[in-house]
N, C-alpha and C positions, 0 to 999 in steps of 0.2 A: 535480666538474667536470673536474679534471685527468685523472682516470682516463678519462673520456669522450673527452677530446681525444687522449690517448695511444692509445686503442683506435681512434679514428677515423683517426689517422695510420698506424697499423699496417695498418688495412683498406685505406687508400689505397695503401700500398706493395704489399700483396698484389695489389690490382687491377692495379697497374702491372706486377708480375711476371707476372700472368695474361696481360695484353696482349702483353708481350714474348714469352712462351712461345707464345702463339697465332701470333705472327708467325713464330717459328722453325718451328713445326709446318707452317705454310703453305709456307715455303721448302723444308722437307723433302718435302712433298707434290709441289711443283714439280720437285724433283730426281728424285724417284721416277718421275714421269711422263716426264721427259726420258730417264732411263736405260732405262725400259721401251720407249720409242720407239727408242732406239739398239739395244737388244737385238733388237727386231722387225726393224729394218733389217739387222742382221747375219744374222739367221735367213733373211731373203729372199735375201741374197747367198750364203749357204751353199747354199740350195736351188737357186739359179741355177747355181752352180759344179758342184754335183752333177749337175744336168741336162746341163750341158756335158760333163762327164766321161762320162756315160752315152751322149751322142750320139757322142762320140769313139770309144767302145768299140764302137759299132754300125756301124763302117766295114767295107766289104767287103775284097776283096783289094787289097793295096797294094805298091808297090815298096819297096825298102829305104830310100831317101831319104824317101819319104812316111811310112813307119813310124817312122823316127827323128824326123821333125818332129812327128808325133803324140805320140811318147813325151816329147819336150821340152815340148809343150803340157800333157800330163798332169802332168809334174813341176811345171810352173809353177802349174797349177790346184791340185795337191796342196799345194804350199807356201802358196798363198793360203788354202786351206781350213784348214791348220794355224794360220796367222796369225789368221784369222777366229775359229776356235774358242778360241784363246788370248785374243783381245780380248773375246769373249763371256764367257769365264770371269771375266775381270777385271771386266767390267760387272756380272755377276751377283753377284760378291763385294761390289762397291760397293753394289749394290742391297740386298743383305742387311744390310750395315752401316748403311745409311740407315734401313731398316725397323726395325732394333734401336734406333737413335737416336730414331726417331719414337715407338716404344713407350715409351722412357724419358721423352720429353717429355710424352706423354699421361699417364703415371703422375704426373709432376710436376704436370701440370694438374689432375689429380684431387685431389692433396694440397692444392694451392693453393686449389681451390674449397672443400674442406672447411674450410680455415683461414678463408677468406672468410666462409663461413656461420657459423663460430664467432664471428667478430668482429661480424657482423651481429646475432647472437643477443645478444652482450654489449652492443652498442650499444642495442638495444631494451630490454634489461633495465635498463641504466643510465639510459636516458631515462625509463623508468617510475619509477625511484627519484627522479630529479630532479623529475618532475612531482608525485609524492607529497609530496616535501619542500616544494615550492612551495605545494601545497594545505594542508599542515600549517601552514606559516608563515602563510598567509592566514587559515586557520581560527583560529590563535592570536591574530592581530592583530584579527580580528573579535570574538573573545571578550574581548580586552582593551578594545576600544572599548565593547562592550556592558556590561562590568563597570564601566568608568569612567562611562558614562551612568547606570547604575543607582545608583552611589554619589552622583552629582550629584543625581539625582532624590530620593534619601533625605535628602540634606543640604538640599534646598530646601524 
């Protein structure tokens, strides 16, 4: 019976770890979605700035002052593009790190489920042994009672 209780405790701990791991996986999924949304927003900004740069380049004849103003705008847009691409690279690196962490958590989940199944198997096996012992004890008690009755009947 002690073995059964120990296995049951271990199974309960494994189930608790599975639940904690599932919560962590859900949090990682949420982080992945947030980062993917942020990357999509950055991509939209990059496309918008590229279209602005293309529009600036399609300007006709300009005076020197207008040309310098356009060159300043282009420089600002180019700096913004560089900043956005850098931010996007950081987000993509974070995205990959979270995906790797999620894969590790999924692997842990698989291992924990295998342990849980092992403990369930052991619990069932031990329960069968306990039931068999109870039936054996009952059977022995019945035989003792029948033997005692048969002795009484012979003596009377």
